[in-house]
ROSE-722972 format. One record per residue (C-alpha): residue in three letters; x, y, z. Coordinates in steps of 0.001 Angstrom, whole numbers, padded with zeros to 6 digits, always signed. Layout:
# ROSE-722972
ALAXYZ
...
***
This chain:
# ROSE-722972
ILE+000000+000000+000000
GLN+002815+002403+000933
ASN+004684+001686-002325
ASN+001443+001757-004369
HIS+002201-001738-005685
LEU-001201-003329-005286
ALA-002050-006587-007013
GLN-005358-006852-008894
ALA-006268-010058-007062
PHE-005377-011424-003629
LEU-006030-014890-002239
PHE-006233-015233+001554
CYS-006180-018884+002600
GLY-005924-020674+005925
PRO-007977-022483+008591
ARG-011324-021187+009819
GLY-011550-018332+012283
VAL-008059-016873+011822
GLY-009157-013543+010295
LYS-009131-013944+006493
THR-012385-012079+005803
THR-011625-009514+008532
CYS-008212-008803+006967
ALA-009876-008543+003541
ARG-012209-005835+004915
ILE-009319-004003+006617
LEU-007344-004074+003348
ALA-010391-002827+001403
LYS-010875+000028+003867
THR-007185+000988+003870
ILE-006632+001133+000117
ASN-009623+003488-000256
CYS-008632+005804+002610
LEU-008409+009435+001418
ASP-005833+010410+004059
LEU-003506+007435+004453
GLN-001245+007602+007532
PRO+002573+007461+007189
ASN+002592+003909+008633
GLY+000185+002721+005929
GLU-002862+002571+008216
ALA-006282+004068+007400
CYS-007044+007434+009050
ASP-010501+006301+010285
LYS-011797+009877+009844
CYS-012216+010576+006130
GLU-015512+010116+004238
SER-014395+006739+002815
CYS-013421+005369+006257
THR-016560+006611+008017
SER-018831+005198+005298
PHE-017039+001844+005694
ASN-017406+001963+009508
ASP-021134+002742+009167
GLY-021646-000099+006689
ARG-022736+002166+003827
SER-019635+002026+001623
LEU-020535+001459-002045
ASN-016930+000652-002930
ILE-016830-002683-001133
TYR-018893-005558-002448
GLU-019005-008854-000526
LEU-020145-012122-002051
ASP-020565-015363-000122
ALA-019622-018019-002663
ALA-021080-020778-000478
SER-024620-019576-001208
ASN-023986-017673-004484
ASN-021938-020156-006491
SER-023713-020200-009862
VAL-022683-018642-013183
ASP-025518-016085-012883
ASP-024179-014834-009536
ILE-020716-014323-011056
ARG-022203-012608-014134
GLN-023987-010099-011884
LEU-020649-009385-010191
ILE-018896-008997-013575
ASP-021570-006507-014721
GLN-020813-004341-011671
VAL-017031-004422-012186
SER-017130-002036-015160
PHE-018556+000841-013050
ALA-015979+003210-011555
PRO-015988+003878-007772
GLN-018013+006835-006488
LEU-015508+007656-003737
GLY-011863+006682-003449
LYS-009683+004940-006013
TYR-010836+001340-005984
LYS-013872-000905-005977
VAL-013036-003955-003910
TYR-014785-007297-004401
ILE-014444-009728-001483
ILE-015463-013283-002396
ASP-015663-015476+000712
GLU-015351-019293+000569
VAL-014332-018960-003079
HIS-013614-022721-003374
MET-017410-023264-003313
LEU-017835-021723-006793
SER-018828-024224-009461
THR-016382-024983-012287
SER-018500-023039-014788
ALA-018632-020067-012370
PHE-014825-020177-012045
ASN-014492-020153-015833
ALA-016924-017227-016143
PHE-014879-015327-013553
LEU-011528-016113-015173
LYS-011580-013499-017956
THR-012498-010677-015558
LEU-009764-011772-013144
GLU-007252-011903-016003
GLU-007999-008415-017366
PRO-009851-006408-014705
PRO-010385-002633-014972
ARG-007738-000568-013155
HIS-010183+000420-010412
ALA-011178-003178-009519
ILE-009439-005273-006883
PHE-010508-008803-005982
ILE-009874-010387-002592
LEU-010680-014092-002483
ALA-010842-015952+000829
THR-010856-019723+001259
THR-010197-022492+003760
GLU-009417-024985+000976
LYS-006840-023662-001467
HIS-006387-027053-003150
LYS-009969-026844-004547
ILE-009249-023668-006529
ILE-008326-024229-010163
PRO-004668-023431-011082
THR-005677-020777-013642
ILE-007244-018730-010809
LEU-004299-019348-008443
SER-001788-018151-011037
ARG-003516-014750-011240
CYS-003574-014077-007477
GLN-001099-012883-004911
ILE-001379-015645-002303
PHE-001217-015058+001447
ASP-001277-018077+003771
PHE-002822-017439+007180
ASN-001539-019603+010035
ARG-003332-020882+013095
ILE-003115-018428+015992
SER-000881-019623+018840
LEU-002429-020774+022087
ILE-000620-018072+024100
ASP-001790-015271+021752
ILE-005418-016446+021973
ALA-005245-016718+025782
GLN-003762-013196+026062
HIS-006440-011765+023761
LEU-009172-013452+025800
GLN-007600-011999+028958
SER-007814-008465+027519
ILE-011470-009048+026519
ALA-012246-010419+030001
GLN-010748-007283+031595
SER-012696-004930+029328
GLU-015940-006839+030042
GLY-015376-006944+033800
VAL-014904-010734+033884
THR-012331-012242+036251
ALA-010740-015247+034563
GLU-008139-017760+035720
THR-005185-018102+033339
GLU-005602-021892+033136
ALA-009292-021470+032263
LEU-008390-019252+029285
HIS-005725-021744+028173
ILE-008317-024538+028090
ILE-010600-022353+025920
ALA-007646-021566+023625
GLN-006796-025285+023333
LYS-010405-026146+022488
ALA-010453-023425+019787
ASP-007578-025168+017937
GLY-005956-021999+016583
GLY-009164-020196+015552
LEU-009891-016920+017341
ARG-013539-016875+016272
ASP-014073-020289+017893
ALA-012260-019099+021027
LEU-014546-016058+021316
SER-017668-018220+020826
ILE-016523-020662+023529
PHE-015592-017771+025869
ASP-019042-016234+025351
LEU-020733-019585+026000
VAL-018818-020276+029227
VAL-019344-016738+030574
SER-023105-017009+029964
PHE-023167-020217+032051
SER-020590-019369+034720
GLY-021152-015639+035243
ASN-018378-013105+035640
ASN-015999-015412+037502
LEU-014370-017785+035037
THR-012631-020635+036857
TYR-010729-023606+035456
LYS-013266-025980+037058
ALA-016240-024152+035488
VAL-014634-024268+032020
ILE-013861-028003+032044
GLU-017379-028745+033330
ASN-019108-026628+030682
LEU-016930-027801+027807
ASN-016847-031425+029005
VAL-013035-031384+028939
LEU-011141-034065+030852
ASP-009189-032514+033734
TYR-005421-032835+033143
ASP-005103-034027+036786
TYR-006443-037372+035538
TYR-003645-037613+032966
PHE-000950-036830+035555
LYS-002478-039341+037990
ILE-002848-042211+035501
THR+000666-041629+034111
ASP+002092-041883+037641
TYR+000237-045188+038100
MET+001482-046518+034739
LEU+005072-045556+035558
ALA+004718-047438+038874
ALA+003230-050456+036983
ASP+000129-050137+039198
ILE-002504-051887+037039
LYS-005191-051861+039754
ASN-005230-048046+040245
THR-004816-047428+036505
LEU-008007-049388+035776
LEU-009857-047762+038695
THR-008903-044291+037366
LEU-010119-045247+033873
ASN-013396-046454+035420
ASP-013750-043107+037257
ILE-013204-041222+033962
LEU-015815-043302+032125
LYS-018269-042926+035039
HIS-018061-039137+034601
GLY-019357-039590+031039
PHE-016108-039066+029106
ASP-015553-040909+025841
ALA-012798-043551+026060
HIS-011516-042671+022582
ILE-011051-039011+023523
PHE-009273-040159+026703
VAL-006829-042344+024694
ASN-005964-039434+022380
GLY-005667-037062+025347
LEU-003307-039454+027164
ALA-001154-039785+024014
ALA-001000-035965+023793
HIS-000040-035834+027491
LEU+002842-038277+026880
ARG+003916-036191+023876
ASP+004064-033145+026166
LEU+006158-035140+028655
MET+008568-036027+025855
VAL+009092-032393+024794
CYS+009897-031600+028446
LYS+012875-033991+028320
ASP+014947-031434+026385
ILE+015271-027730+027198
ASP+015274-026851+023456
THR+011897-028503+022820
LEU+010308-027054+025978
THR+009000-024133+023857
LEU+006699-026645+022070
LEU+004733-027038+025316
GLU+001962-024430+025190
THR+000545-024183+028688
THR+000743-022091+031883
ASP+003931-021919+033969
GLY+002340-023829+036873
VAL+001363-026771+034646
LYS+004786-026662+032927
GLU+006435-027353+036299
ARG+004181-030385+036799
TYR+005156-031672+033357
LYS+008864-031191+034112
THR+008551-033063+037432
GLN+006747-036010+035842
ALA+009035-036039+032789
ALA+012044-036479+035112
LYS+010517-039798+036334
ALA+009853-041196+032840
ASP+012452-042736+030554
ILE+012181-041461+026967
GLN+012077-045058+025624
TRP+009167-045811+027974
ILE+007303-042724+026697
LEU+007867-043727+023049
ARG+006727-047320+023687
ALA+003609-046092+025560
MET+002758-043639+022754
ASP+003117-046444+020220
LEU+000673-048653+022158
LEU-001834-045791+022510
SER-001507-045028+018785
HIS-002417-048646+017942
CYS-005385-048406+020321
ASP-006536-045213+018558
VAL-006348-046897+015127
ASN-008186-050057+016237
TYR-010784-048358+018476
LYS-013542-047972+015849
MET-013204-051596+014683
ALA-013171-053126+018176
LYS-016294-055037+019309
ASN-015454-054395+022998
GLN-013936-050908+023016
ARG-013556-050631+026781
LEU-011624-053911+026889
LEU-009284-052625+024149
VAL-008510-049458+026180
GLU-008043-051446+029401
LEU-005753-053934+027632
THR-003688-051063+026190
LEU-003298-049455+029625
MET-002264-052811+031128
GLN+000322-053222+028349
VAL+001682-049727+029090
CYS+001869-050610+032804
SER+003769-053791+031884
ILE+006429-052157+029665
ASP+009738-053734+030636
LEU+012572-051755+029090
SER+015286-053995+030558
ALA+013768-057081+028876
GLU+013540-055232+025543
LYS+017211-054182+025809
LYS+018237-057787+026469
LYS+016364-058913+023322
LEU+018211-056290+021269
ASN+021567-057503+022648
***
């Protein structure tokens, strides 16, 4: 924007809820600003910016390709492209979920995208770049959006909680961020849901109850039992988890993820891969010191096989119990003797 080197077509792609459409709107607003700031930001005061803020800008046209994916919808858009903007330099066309366009709609759009008028800029947004035909891709400047880190989401939620007068425990926000899986929109929806149920005091306990998330205390406890080869207490803990209504398959995957986190704690260089609060990090470090890395790898391998076979098993509970008993019975010394 600062160098006035704008492409005629942009493609924003990445997972859901990471800000593709929002960034498209910000870009559309900025390139039409009549008093651009030295840092390249929109002034937020000129006629173009205020009309955008009020939702009455005629220079920005949004099309949801998921529900308008026919040739006729694209032809209507093409008919509009020839008209010059009333205010500002550009008419910006934001096409959301562009991968949903039919093949004939893509082909109808191709000529306009190849030779658009100087005042037209297209911003395409998609979660599935591989579904867009190469002839469209070759005419776009492509920007890949990444998942938002757990820490960034948790910090953003903390700032929202403060502005809304909600007191929130750090661990509670981290659980919400984990559940959102890198999407800020999902994180905000979950935060809103939990606040509406729990009130203005957001605790870790309230979050795991509302989201039906298995408390990580269970994972620490069952791992301690498995390391001590205590089959009885391991099975009793599994029974307690199932009695609380948790799915055994989710538990198996959660336990495998817990062991993965223990493994990254074994080396100071990989400790940055553990995205959690400082208090929980210390618990991981303490437990990781008790576990041999070969034991962790063998246990993860057994849990991975359980995950693969879970859907096919006739008696799924027995499969999980058998896997946990096998993990409890890992004998590294016997395996080393076999290798020798």
